[in-house]
Steps between C-alpha positions, in 0.01 A plus 500: 500500500312362196137600573319778681146543631338838447178692563345748259322756715247740348425841644132409547583204727497209253803270489647205311762243607740315274854370453754530220855387413766764569709421187790655690332843517392718791129405546404858578628624165434211256186669358286194574160571657314171463313339210135567584224349286163524678562850641744629238309829466583583861867541409400747225259714700639524855833615640704229674844408629692175553614380843759221533391258774771234491788335311524122447743251355252259336172506311335285765589743780372802307181321393427389858563851634263647241223253587546571873435867425200443275323223693368710795337756267421284196133544400428664838660845472340700215817707471715197412541473119652149496281247320715194565645353815689201366206259508538146632806418289835532675765739363735207443242310292427815298870545433554139399189494281595822324856381453385167359253661260756757387763234433249295300406797283868584450586144394199439274455856369127461563436856620698649210316282248161600636591869486629472142196299388231727642694813404503382140126425515432850635695656211353282221141530623524877534432496876821688574430769241143535626618542857746769394225690317300524822783692666489868412872564524459868409310572820638226726809695607303823542232330706760328720669836562165664581419227755840542668458877516148469642612248763789727590269801533263306725791378714622858547155644574409224747834527679598140415808615311625714787430227755685242291792741462523555874490126573765437237723772646449363850593150384810633324596709805486192722721308260755781514509480880726195478854639514848354456791548740570844346143613562405496130182351355558137394219523243646813339843339476356184342300694240797724421731202471268327249460820296877537463579134422585559133858626464697638203850398389650723771296330770280806558121503525338536157191655658697759694706604197190515280310718747804724540528551125129573464528765769768693315669422170251308283350712217124533448317355197137545394265384226236767545309323776749312716842607627782282634860527608765279340835513320337404168150565358248239626363460144502664156210729600694661783691827447746674730351749749228558755131533417374855476194515717241771452443733788145503633 
């Protein structure tokens, strides 16, 4: 299957429908959770999970399935976060128009030329430098971390985090209910098979051998703050041995 339709479900009842190419990956584990614009802050402040609703061969089938889901609740259900339902233009016309415009830009180099031109203007006029000055990079990372910690604390205190965990576990449990002829979880076998795909010259799993070595024979190295296990020092700062931690 080339496309899948999904739902992003938030613990407070809000939801969002969309579709995405599979790119040959398992949709449940491709780390794609939509590209929100109007309600982007919702993804940063509320716990959610992704539910796969269907698999489709073509763009048209996936687009039609998405619109069929959105149309009954579009602009009528306040919990629906979708701001677009395809409009009056058919999926086929959208595809052909986008394809035609993309081919024209590729042949003429128009989009590239515009980007180069206006990028050069931004540099020469000082607009780019001025924009960079307005960003306080020294506090940006700290502030971002503080926001994430605060959102996490609120999620824990309100019970959203626990509720999302339980729903995620329930969804995973249901996926493990599908067994093969030997009574083993099909999902577990698929995940394990992908994890052990890379083989060494002897045809053995690189991951399995690496984990086995880490568990026993690899020496410890530390640089005073971080410790790792490997045959050779990770960098010049690392010295042989474990960190000596002070007893409290």
